[in-house]
C-alpha positions, -999 to 999 in steps of 0.1 A, spaced: -347 466 13 -352 438 39 -385 421 40 -402 422 74 -418 389 82 -456 388 90 -459 351 97 -441 338 127 -435 301 132 -449 286 164 -449 250 178 -484 235 179 -480 223 215 -469 257 227 -501 273 214 -525 244 221 -509 224 250 -541 204 255 -546 198 218 -574 207 194 -603 191 176 -615 195 139 -650 208 135 -650 211 97 -631 220 65 -642 243 37 -627 263 9 -616 299 16 -631 322 -9 -611 350 -24 -622 386 -16 -635 407 -44 -649 443 -43 -670 435 -73 -703 418 -61 -709 405 -96 -676 387 -99 -675 350 -100 -666 334 -66 -631 319 -67 -612 300 -41 -584 319 -24 -548 310 -33 -518 315 -10 -497 345 -20 -464 327 -11 -471 292 -24 -498 296 -50 -517 267 -34 -554 266 -27 -564 279 8 -588 259 30 -604 270 63 -603 244 91 -627 252 119 -613 238 151 -619 237 189 -592 244 215 -592 215 240 -583 238 268 -615 247 288 -599 279 299 -598 290 262 -636 291 262 -634 325 280 -620 339 248 -639 317 224 -626 281 221 -634 278 184 -608 291 160 -599 289 123 -567 279 106 -561 285 69 -544 255 55 -526 257 21 -529 225 0 -535 214 -36 -565 193 -24 -589 196 5 -573 184 37 -589 154 53 -591 154 91 -578 123 109 -605 98 121 -622 105 154 -611 81 182 -623 68 215 -660 78 210 -652 115 206 -675 133 182 -647 153 167 -612 141 156 -582 153 175 -557 172 153 -522 188 152 -515 214 126 -482 211 106 -459 240 102 -481 264 122 -476 301 119 -493 331 136 -498 365 121 -506 393 146 -525 424 135 -547 452 149 -584 447 141 -608 475 132 -616 480 169 -580 487 178 -575 454 195 -546 431 188 -558 400 170 -540 372 152 -545 346 125 -532 311 120 -519 294 89 -506 258 84 -493 236 57 -514 206 67 -529 187 96 -527 152 110 -534 130 140 -517 140 173 -483 125 179 -479 114 143 -446 133 141 -460 160 119 -466 191 141 -430 198 152 -418 211 118 -409 247 112 -438 269 101 -453 280 67 -489 284 62 -527 285 82 -549 313 95 -574 320 123 -586 353 136 -591 358 173 -590 390 194 -566 389 223 
C-alpha cells in the first residue's frame, strides 16, 4: 500500500520572503497521557533524532495580522545554535534548512500547519535551498 506523505518540502524564501529571526531554542518534550511519567525529550519518528523547538519571528510585517511568531521543530542530535545577531539587531536572522510543512485541521475545524527542518543557519549561507526533511510550527490559516 502506498504511503501518503504528510510533510511537504518548501523553499524557505517562498514561505518567508523577507526572512525570519530566532527568538529562542528549547527541547520539545514528548507527550505522555501518564501525568506521573518522567519527562522525556521528543524524538523524530523518521530519523530518531532529538527534536528541538525554535521560536522565530517572521520578518514580514503583514504576517503580524496572523501572528508573526511561529515555531519550527528542528531534528538534531545536539541543540541547534542560532547564528550570531548582526547590525545591532536584537535577534539573529535565520534560514531553516530542508524546511517542510504539514497541513492539518485543528480542533476548531480550521486548517492549520506545522513546520519542521533539519537545521538552521545564517541567511545566504547556502543552506536553506536544500530539499526538505524535518521542523514544525503550528499556525492557524
